[in-house]
One Martini backbone bead per residue (centre of mass of N, CA, C, O) as a GRO file, in nm:
protein
  129
    1GLN     BB    1   0.093   0.039   0.026
    2VAL     BB    2   0.071   0.358  -0.042
    3GLN     BB    3   0.280   0.610   0.120
    4LEU     BB    4   0.242   0.972   0.195
    5VAL     BB    5   0.424   1.170   0.426
    6THR     BB    6   0.367   1.492   0.532
    7SER     BB    7   0.594   1.766   0.619
    8GLY     BB    8   0.675   2.118   0.739
    9GLY     BB    9   0.471   2.301   0.788
   10GLY     BB   10   0.345   2.652   0.823
   11SER     BB   11   0.419   2.971   0.974
   12VAL     BB   12   0.520   3.268   0.793
   13LEU     BB   13   0.702   3.516   0.685
   14ALA     BB   14   0.786   3.707   0.461
   15GLY     BB   15   1.102   3.564   0.347
   16GLY     BB   16   1.091   3.296   0.440
   17SER     BB   17   1.130   2.947   0.551
   18LEU     BB   18   1.080   2.608   0.421
   19ARG     BB   19   1.062   2.242   0.485
   20LEU     BB   20   0.962   1.977   0.304
   21SER     BB   21   0.830   1.644   0.358
   22CYS     BB   22   0.833   1.299   0.206
   23ALA     BB   23   0.732   0.986   0.307
   24ALA     BB   24   0.794   0.677   0.155
   25SER     BB   25   0.578   0.385   0.087
   26GLY     BB   26   0.496   0.073  -0.086
   27PHE     BB   27   0.736   0.135  -0.292
   28THR     BB   28   0.964   0.200  -0.553
   29TYR     BB   29   1.081   0.501  -0.527
   30SER     BB   30   1.331   0.511  -0.741
   31ASP     BB   31   1.114   0.456  -0.999
   32TYR     BB   32   0.984   0.750  -0.937
   33SER     BB   33   0.849   1.021  -1.000
   34MET     BB   34   0.820   1.345  -0.846
   35ALA     BB   35   0.598   1.580  -0.660
   36TRP     BB   36   0.473   1.914  -0.621
   37PHE     BB   37   0.174   2.047  -0.488
   38ARG     BB   38  -0.088   2.304  -0.491
   39ARG     BB   39  -0.354   2.456  -0.285
   40ALA     BB   40  -0.512   2.757  -0.227
   41SER     BB   41  -0.781   2.630  -0.179
   42GLU     BB   42  -1.091   2.447  -0.080
   43LYS     BB   43  -1.107   2.298  -0.322
   44GLU     BB   44  -1.065   2.088  -0.540
   45ARG     BB   45  -0.797   1.903  -0.664
   46GLU     BB   46  -0.818   2.038  -0.954
   47GLU     BB   47  -0.664   2.310  -0.842
   48VAL     BB   48  -0.392   2.220  -0.870
   49GLU     BB   49  -0.039   2.302  -0.860
   50GLY     BB   50   0.251   2.275  -1.013
   51VAL     BB   51   0.576   2.319  -0.869
   52ALA     BB   52   0.751   2.036  -0.859
   53THR     BB   53   0.999   1.817  -1.020
   54ILE     BB   54   1.142   1.472  -1.024
   55SER     BB   55   1.345   1.242  -1.097
   56THR     BB   56   1.454   0.937  -1.003
   57ASP     BB   57   1.773   1.054  -0.972
   58GLY     BB   58   1.764   1.389  -0.963
   59SER     BB   59   1.868   1.524  -1.248
   60THR     BB   60   1.566   1.626  -1.291
   61THR     BB   61   1.405   1.953  -1.304
   62TYR     BB   62   1.093   2.129  -1.235
   63TYR     BB   63   0.927   2.454  -1.256
   64ALA     BB   64   0.744   2.689  -1.169
   65ASP     BB   65   0.764   3.015  -1.238
   66SER     BB   66   0.675   3.117  -0.944
   67VAL     BB   67   0.947   2.942  -0.805
   68LYS     BB   68   1.186   3.021  -0.941
   69GLY     BB   69   1.475   3.054  -0.732
   70ARG     BB   70   1.324   2.951  -0.445
   71PHE     BB   71   1.286   2.652  -0.514
   72THR     BB   72   1.375   2.307  -0.397
   73ILE     BB   73   1.408   1.994  -0.528
   74SER     BB   74   1.442   1.670  -0.360
   75ARG     BB   75   1.615   1.348  -0.310
   76ASP     BB   76   1.623   1.035  -0.109
   77ASN     BB   77   1.673   0.700  -0.193
   78THR     BB   78   1.768   0.591   0.097
   79LYS     BB   79   1.495   0.735   0.248
   80ASN     BB   80   1.234   0.783   0.089
   81THR     BB   81   1.265   1.110   0.024
   82LEU     BB   82   1.104   1.421  -0.008
   83TYR     BB   83   1.176   1.765  -0.107
   84LEU     BB   84   1.106   2.124  -0.007
   85GLN     BB   85   1.268   2.417  -0.062
   86MET     BB   86   1.160   2.733   0.085
   87ASN     BB   87   1.221   3.055  -0.031
   88SER     BB   88   1.112   3.359  -0.029
   89LEU     BB   89   0.837   3.392   0.079
   90LYS     BB   90   0.494   3.431  -0.017
   91PRO     BB   91   0.165   3.478   0.014
   92GLU     BB   92   0.110   3.316  -0.265
   93ASP     BB   93   0.225   3.036  -0.129
   94SER     BB   94  -0.019   2.970  -0.005
   95GLY     BB   95  -0.116   2.640   0.116
   96ARG     BB   96  -0.157   2.314   0.005
   97TYR     BB   97   0.081   2.054   0.020
   98TYR     BB   98   0.172   1.801  -0.222
   99CYS     BB   99   0.264   1.484  -0.270
  100ALA     BB  100   0.374   1.285  -0.563
  101ALA     BB  101   0.336   0.987  -0.752
  102GLY     BB  102   0.398   0.830  -1.014
  103SER     BB  103   0.219   0.619  -1.251
  104ARG     BB  104   0.507   0.553  -1.386
  105ARG     BB  105   0.757   0.363  -1.442
  106PHE     BB  106   1.009   0.569  -1.537
  107GLY     BB  107   0.888   0.829  -1.558
  108PRO     BB  108   0.863   1.144  -1.622
  109PRO     BB  109   0.877   1.447  -1.534
  110SER     BB  110   0.590   1.641  -1.401
  111LEU     BB  111   0.324   1.909  -1.379
  112THR     BB  112   0.101   1.698  -1.424
  113ARG     BB  113  -0.152   1.557  -1.260
  114SER     BB  114  -0.206   1.292  -1.442
  115ALA     BB  115   0.095   1.167  -1.367
  116TYR     BB  116  -0.055   1.103  -1.088
  117SER     BB  117  -0.167   0.848  -0.832
  118ASP     BB  118  -0.023   0.949  -0.563
  119TRP     BB  119  -0.108   1.093  -0.236
  120GLY     BB  120  -0.082   1.298   0.002
  121GLN     BB  121  -0.225   1.485   0.270
  122GLY     BB  122  -0.070   1.725   0.338
  123THR     BB  123   0.049   2.072   0.392
  124GLN     BB  124   0.044   2.369   0.559
  125VAL     BB  125   0.090   2.702   0.414
  126THR     BB  126   0.169   3.021   0.575
  127VAL     BB  127   0.192   3.356   0.442
  128SER     BB  128   0.282   3.660   0.583
  129SER     BB  129   0.309   4.025   0.565
   0.00000   0.00000   0.00000
């Protein structure tokens, strides 16, 4: 059974930093691209925005334009853990952040929601000005 347990959210002032973690289990973590999504509102998951994605070996990453230069996605395949380092946070970065595991073994990294089949429970990030 796939489990993605997200942690590290919280409340910070604009300009601050947070580091999110996602502990994965129940599948061969190193075989799947991973990603972080966020949802700004309380609406359905269809509203999620792809924030960052990383390939199976960590060599390839893509970011949403809104977070380039501020966020860094990384993974530790020895610990089955995904990370998102968020610096220079802005109020518009607020929302619930989800980690997601790719739906296809050895699939490419993608910021498209449909490329992911398993999701963590999410962690709330609140940035105040």
